[in-house]
C-alpha positions in Angstrom: -92.8 51.5 128.5 -89.5 49.8 129.2 -88.0 49.9 125.6 -84.9 52.1 125.3 -85.7 55.3 123.6 -83.4 56.2 120.5 -83.5 58.7 117.9 -83.4 58.2 114.2 -86.1 57.6 111.5 -85.4 53.9 110.9 -85.7 53.4 114.9 -88.9 55.1 115.1 -90.6 54.5 111.6 -93.8 53.6 112.9 -94.6 56.7 114.8 -92.8 59.0 112.2 -95.3 57.4 109.7 -98.3 58.0 111.8 -97.1 61.8 112.0 -96.9 61.9 108.3 -100.4 60.7 107.9 -101.5 63.2 110.3 -100.0 66.1 108.3 -101.2 64.7 105.3 -104.7 65.0 106.8 -104.0 68.2 108.1 -103.0 69.4 104.4 -106.3 67.9 103.0 -108.4 69.9 105.6 -106.4 73.1 104.2 -106.8 72.2 100.6 -110.4 71.7 100.8 -110.7 75.4 100.7 -107.9 76.3 98.3 -110.1 76.5 94.8 -113.6 76.1 95.7 -114.0 78.6 98.2 -112.4 81.6 96.2 -113.3 80.3 93.1 -117.1 80.2 94.0 -117.1 83.2 96.5 -119.5 85.1 94.1 -121.9 82.5 93.0 -121.9 80.2 96.1 -121.3 82.3 99.1 -122.6 85.8 98.2 -119.7 87.8 97.8 -120.1 90.9 95.5 -118.1 91.3 92.3 -114.5 92.7 92.9 -115.0 92.9 96.3 -111.3 92.3 97.1 -111.1 93.3 100.4 -113.9 91.0 101.6 -112.3 88.0 99.4 -108.8 88.4 101.2 -110.7 88.5 104.4 -110.7 84.8 105.0 -107.1 84.3 104.3 -106.1 87.2 106.6 -108.4 85.8 109.6 -106.9 82.2 109.0 -103.3 83.9 109.1 -103.6 85.9 112.3 -105.0 82.8 114.2 -102.8 80.3 112.8 -99.7 82.5 113.4 -101.1 83.0 116.9 -101.6 79.4 117.8 -98.1 78.7 116.2 -96.5 81.2 118.5 -98.0 79.4 121.8 -98.1 75.8 120.7 -94.5 75.1 121.4 -94.6 76.4 124.8 -97.9 74.8 125.4 -96.6 71.3 124.2 -93.9 71.4 126.8 -96.8 71.7 129.3 -99.2 69.6 128.2 -97.7 67.2 125.7 -97.7 67.0 121.9 -100.5 64.4 121.5 -103.0 66.5 123.8 -102.6 69.4 121.5 -102.9 67.3 118.2 -106.2 65.9 119.3 -107.3 69.6 120.6 -106.6 70.7 117.0 -108.9 68.1 115.4 -111.5 68.8 117.7 -111.7 72.4 117.1 -111.7 71.7 113.3 -115.0 70.0 113.6 -117.2 73.3 113.0 -115.4 74.1 109.8 -117.6 71.8 107.2 -120.7 72.7 108.9 -120.0 76.6 108.8 -119.4 76.1 105.1 -122.3 73.9 104.3 -124.8 76.3 106.4 -123.1 79.7 105.4 -125.4 82.5 104.8 -123.1 85.1 104.0 -119.1 85.5 103.2 -118.8 86.2 107.1 -119.8 82.4 107.9 -116.8 81.4 105.4 -114.5 83.8 107.6 -115.5 82.1 110.7 -115.0 78.8 109.4 -111.2 80.0 108.6 -111.0 81.0 112.4 -111.5 77.2 113.5 -109.2 76.1 110.6 -106.7 78.4 111.6 -106.7 76.8 114.9 -106.6 73.5 113.8 -103.9 74.3 111.5 -101.7 76.0 114.2 -101.8 73.0 116.5 -102.0 69.9 114.5 -99.5 70.9 111.9 -96.9 72.3 114.6 -97.5 69.1 116.6 -96.7 66.8 113.8 -93.8 68.6 112.8 -92.2 69.0 116.3 -93.0 65.3 117.2 -91.2 64.1 114.0 -88.1 66.6 115.0 -88.2 64.9 118.5 -88.1 61.3 117.0 -85.4 62.2 114.4 -81.4 62.5 114.9 -80.0 66.0 114.9 -78.6 65.4 111.3 -81.7 64.6 109.8 -83.8 67.7 110.5 -83.8 69.0 106.9 -85.2 65.4 105.7 -87.7 65.6 108.4 -88.8 68.8 107.2 -88.9 67.8 103.6 -91.1 64.6 104.4 -93.1 66.7 106.5 -94.0 69.5 103.8 -94.2 67.0 101.4 -96.9 65.4 102.7 -98.7 68.2 103.8 -98.4 70.4 101.0 -99.1 67.3 98.5 -102.1 66.8 100.2 -103.1 70.6 99.9 -102.9 70.3 96.0 -104.6 66.9 95.8 -107.6 68.3 98.1 -107.7 71.3 95.9 -108.3 69.5 92.8 -110.4 66.7 94.3 -113.0 69.0 96.0 -113.4 71.1 92.7 -114.2 67.9 91.0 -116.6 66.9 93.6 -118.1 70.3 93.8 -119.0 70.1 90.1 -120.6 66.6 90.7 -122.3 67.0 93.9 -122.2 70.8 94.6 -119.8 72.9 96.6 -121.5 72.8 99.8 -122.2 69.1 99.9 -118.6 68.3 98.6 -117.0 70.2 101.4 -119.3 68.9 104.2 -118.6 65.4 103.3 -114.9 65.6 102.5 -114.3 67.7 105.4 -115.9 65.3 107.9 -114.3 62.3 106.6 -110.7 63.8 106.8 -111.4 65.6 110.2 -112.7 62.3 111.9 -109.9 60.1 110.6 -107.4 62.5 111.7 -109.1 62.5 115.3 -109.5 58.9 115.6 -105.8 58.1 114.7 -104.5 60.8 116.8 -106.3 59.2 119.7 -105.3 55.6 119.0 -102.2 55.5 117.1 -99.9 58.7 118.1 -97.7 58.8 121.1 -96.4 61.8 122.9 -92.8 62.6 122.1 -91.6 64.6 124.8 -89.2 61.7 126.2 -87.4 61.8 122.9 -87.2 65.5 123.2 -85.7 65.4 126.7 -83.2 62.9 125.2 -82.2 65.3 122.6 -81.7 67.9 125.4 -79.7 65.4 127.6 -77.1 64.8 124.4 -76.8 68.5 124.1 -75.8 69.0 127.7 -73.4 66.1 127.5 -71.7 67.6 124.3 -71.7 71.3 125.2 -71.8 71.3 129.2 -74.9 73.8 128.8 -77.9 73.1 130.9 -80.1 74.4 128.0 -82.5 76.6 130.2 -85.6 76.9 128.7 -86.8 80.3 127.6 -90.1 82.1 128.2 -92.4 83.0 125.2 -91.2 86.6 125.4 -87.8 85.7 125.6 -88.0 83.3 122.6 -90.0 86.3 120.7 -87.3 88.8 121.6 -84.4 86.9 120.4 -86.0 85.6 117.1 -87.6 89.0 116.1 -85.0 91.6 117.6 -81.8 90.1 118.7 -80.4 87.4 116.6 -79.3 88.5 113.2 -79.5 85.0 111.6 -83.1 84.2 113.0 -84.5 87.9 112.0 -83.4 87.3 108.6 -85.2 83.8 108.4 -88.3 85.2 110.4 -89.0 87.7 107.6 -88.0 85.3 104.9 -90.8 83.1 106.4 -93.4 86.0 106.5 -92.7 87.0 102.8 -92.7 83.4 101.5 -96.5 83.1 102.3 -97.2 86.0 100.2 -96.7 83.6 97.5 -99.2 80.8 99.1 -101.6 83.8 99.8 -101.5 84.8 96.1 -102.1 81.2 94.9 -104.8 80.8 97.4 -106.6 84.1 96.7 -106.1 85.5 93.5 -104.7 82.5 91.3 -108.2 80.9 91.3 -109.9 84.3 90.4 -107.3 85.2 87.8 -107.7 81.8 86.1 -111.5 82.0 86.3 -111.4 85.1 84.7 -109.4 83.8 82.0 -112.1 81.5 80.9 -110.9 78.5 82.8 -113.6 76.1 84.5 -113.1 75.5 88.3 -111.6 72.0 87.6 -109.0 73.5 85.1 -108.2 76.3 87.5 -107.9 73.7 90.3 -105.6 71.3 88.2 -103.1 74.1 87.3 -102.9 75.2 91.0 -102.7 71.4 92.1 -99.5 71.3 90.1 -98.0 73.9 92.2 -99.1 72.2 95.4 -97.9 68.4 94.1 -94.8 69.9 92.7 -94.1 71.8 96.0 -94.7 68.7 98.1 -93.0 66.1 96.1 -89.8 68.4 95.5 -89.2 68.7 99.3 -88.2 64.8 99.5 -85.2 66.2 97.7 -84.6 69.6 98.8 -85.0 68.9 102.4 -82.2 66.2 102.6 -80.2 68.3 100.1 -79.9 71.3 102.7 -78.7 68.8 105.3 -75.7 67.9 102.8 -75.0 71.2 101.0 -76.0 73.9 103.2 -79.1 76.1 103.8 -78.4 79.6 102.1 -78.2 78.8 98.3 -81.7 76.7 98.3 -83.2 79.3 100.4 -82.1 82.3 98.1 -82.6 80.2 95.0 -86.0 79.4 95.8 -87.2 83.0 96.7 -85.8 84.2 93.4 -87.3 81.3 91.3 -90.8 82.1 93.0 -90.1 85.9 92.0 -89.7 85.0 88.4 -92.7 82.7 88.2 -94.9 85.2 89.8 -94.3 87.9 87.5 -94.4 86.0 84.5 -97.6 84.1 85.5 -99.6 86.7 84.3 -97.7 87.2 80.9 -98.9 84.0 79.5 -102.3 82.7 78.4 -102.5 78.9 78.0 -103.0 75.9 80.3 -99.5 74.5 79.3 -97.8 77.5 80.1 -99.8 78.4 83.5 -99.0 74.7 84.6 -95.1 74.7 83.7 -95.0 78.2 85.6 -96.8 76.8 88.6 -94.7 73.7 88.9 -91.6 76.2 88.8 -93.2 78.2 91.5 -93.9 74.9 93.5 -90.4 74.0 93.1 -89.0 76.9 94.3 -91.2 76.8 97.4 -89.7 73.3 97.8 -86.2 74.8 97.7 -87.0 77.3 100.4 -89.7 75.9 102.7 -88.2 73.1 104.5 -84.8 74.9 104.4 -86.2 77.7 106.5 -87.4 75.4 109.2 -84.4 73.7 109.5 -82.1 76.6 109.5 -84.0 77.9 112.4 -83.6 74.6 114.1 -80.1 75.0 113.4 -79.7 77.9 115.6 -81.9 76.5 118.5 -80.9 74.5 121.4 -83.3 71.2 121.6 -84.9 72.6 124.7 -85.5 75.8 123.0 -86.3 74.4 119.7 -90.0 74.2 120.2 -90.2 77.9 121.3 -87.9 79.5 118.5 -89.6 77.3 116.0 -92.9 78.8 117.2 -91.7 82.3 116.7 -90.7 81.5 113.2 -93.8 79.7 112.4 -95.9 82.7 114.1 -94.0 85.2 111.6 -94.3 82.7 108.7 -98.1 82.4 108.9 -98.5 86.1 109.8 -97.4 86.4 106.2 -100.6 85.2 105.1 -102.5 88.1 107.0 -99.8 90.8 106.0 -99.7 89.7 102.3 -103.6 89.1 102.0 -104.2 92.6 103.2 -101.5 94.4 101.1 -102.4 92.6 98.3 -106.1 93.2 98.6 -105.4 96.9 98.9 -103.4 96.6 95.8 -106.3 94.9 94.0 -109.0 97.3 95.4 -107.0 100.5 94.4 -106.1 99.2 90.9 -109.3 97.1 90.2 -107.0 94.4 88.9 -105.7 90.9 90.1 -102.9 91.3 88.1 -101.0 93.6 90.1 -100.6 91.4 93.1 -98.5 89.0 91.0 -96.2 91.8 90.5 -95.9 92.8 94.0 -95.4 89.6 95.2 -92.5 89.0 92.7 -90.9 92.1 93.9 -91.2 91.2 97.6 -89.8 87.4 97.0 -86.5 89.0 95.2 -85.9 91.4 98.3 -86.6 89.0 100.8 -84.3 86.3 99.2 -81.4 89.2 99.1 -81.8 89.9 102.8 -81.2 86.2 103.5 -78.4 86.1 101.0 -76.7 89.0 103.0 -77.3 87.7 106.6 -76.8 83.9 106.4 -73.1 82.4 105.9 -72.7 80.1 103.1 -72.2 76.9 105.0 -73.5 73.5 106.0 -75.8 72.8 108.9 -74.9 74.8 112.3 
């Protein structure tokens, strides 16, 4: 290809659009498990009543697998290319709808989440890294916002749509048909429409070297992990924030459907409330992503954490669809404030050639939060025999995590 390579959303609109479609489809694949699977764990998939530790196991396993894939995906993409890993991610998703459809016990669902975690870790990471490669350096917040808007709006839509389809066609048939369509479309588009973006990444590094006189030496995976986890004050704060913010999403995924169903809501009603959270989260990132580029990262991150803390605690204080929906919307907006901003802040502290590795470390800790949050909430629910206490626990943790970020990050615009 002899066409000159240049950065920017406008210059690369076609490929960025393809990558947004990819992350939308990845979000649909994730969203199909959000309400139907935990909501029907007892009636459809053989889980015993109040078996809280078994219930959280499917999210715990998903978090461990996805976190591990996030950690290595950035370095693998430097060796094999973004597009190859994207295609591999879709191939690894193919067993998911079949395992759910033929499930003989809850452990089949857990195995399905292993493959879904592999899919999400590869496809979501590659779609985001590719868009960051294509965009200008001052568009990181906007790109993160667009990426998470596309993905998490799809999560909310898929959660509601699959709940409706489950009531019409049955849970297993609905998830099989929906899952196969999404996965095959994602795979075909990855094969025929998506380009590998390493040339754009190399150009970013060249520009960085020209400006800073720095060769941008690549880090090993171990070096990136040490820097992000133990050595860099701001990255440590951002990585712990990524871990704790997934407590909210694990709460919504595991305990919110169970809690709403216990309050005499139907599966479709519960999925509708949860969809409000996902759609508001996704749509609001179109605003919050670019706002962080203009006004700085810290205020949005901290404000988002504290808003999520408040809504998590008060969610179990109300008892109407309208009130739950309003709180779900504010919870989603809080996530929109912090979620793309955290990723953009990590990118601020990363040289272009090191960005994929340091973002991989961040996404490892972020999605490891699924596992940590699920385990702690499961233990809390088990020992209290209540699905209410996890809401209080998550609220407290979100407040403390936001406070850490407030103290660690400087109040300034992008680095």
